[in-house]
C-alpha positions as CSV (number, residue, x, y, z in Angstrom):
1,M,41.6,33.5,109.7
2,S,41.3,37.2,110.7
3,E,39.3,36.9,114.0
4,S,41.6,37.0,116.9
5,Q,41.5,34.2,119.5
6,D,43.9,35.6,121.9
7,N,43.6,34.2,125.5
8,E,41.7,36.8,127.6
9,N,43.5,35.4,130.7
10,P,47.1,34.6,129.6
11,P,49.6,32.8,132.0
12,R,51.2,35.0,134.5
13,R,55.0,35.4,134.7
14,E,55.2,33.0,137.9
15,E,53.9,30.2,135.5
16,I,56.3,30.5,133.0
17,R,59.9,29.1,133.1
18,K,63.0,28.7,130.9
19,G,62.2,25.6,128.8
20,S,58.3,25.9,129.3
21,A,56.5,24.6,126.1
22,V,54.2,27.5,125.1
23,W,52.0,28.9,122.4
24,I,52.9,32.5,121.6
25,I,51.5,35.5,119.2
26,E,54.1,37.5,117.6
27,K,53.4,41.3,117.2
28,A,52.8,40.8,113.2
29,N,50.3,38.3,114.2
30,Y,48.3,40.3,116.6
31,G,44.6,40.0,115.5
32,T,45.1,36.6,113.7
33,S,45.2,33.2,114.9
34,N,48.9,32.9,113.6
35,Y,50.2,31.3,116.7
36,T,53.7,29.7,117.2
37,Q,54.7,26.7,119.3
38,G,58.2,26.5,121.0
39,F,60.1,26.4,124.4
40,V,61.0,29.5,126.1
41,S,64.7,30.5,126.2
42,Q,64.3,33.9,127.8
43,I,61.5,35.9,129.7
44,L,61.5,39.5,128.5
45,T,58.7,40.9,130.5
46,S,59.6,41.9,134.0
47,S,56.2,42.5,135.4
48,P,54.3,39.6,137.0
49,W,51.5,40.0,134.4
50,H,50.5,41.7,131.2
51,P,47.0,41.9,129.5
52,R,48.5,40.6,126.2
53,G,50.8,37.8,127.8
54,I,54.0,37.7,129.0
55,K,56.8,38.5,126.4
56,V,59.4,35.7,125.8
57,R,62.0,34.7,123.4
58,L,61.6,31.0,122.1
59,E,64.8,28.7,121.6
60,T,64.3,29.5,117.9
61,G,64.5,33.0,118.2
62,E,60.9,34.2,117.6
63,V,59.6,36.7,120.2
64,G,56.2,37.0,121.3
65,R,53.7,37.0,124.1
66,V,52.6,33.8,125.7
67,Q,48.9,33.0,125.3
68,W,48.9,29.3,126.6
69,L,51.1,27.0,128.4
70,M,51.0,23.3,126.6
71,E,50.1,20.6,128.6
72,A,52.6,18.1,129.6
């Protein structure tokens, strides 16, 4: 699928914690629906909000911007 489904209102930094279960979009996949699921190991964006999402590193090493938090 080539049509972007990015979240227009991604979570703010204050909503994301180390260990949070999230869906991210990696830079190579911008504009696609190729999201990656995982757990946050490090928050890389220092600002409280970013229009594309807060950048994080997952426990598996992937880096991307958080689009959604997974429901508990």
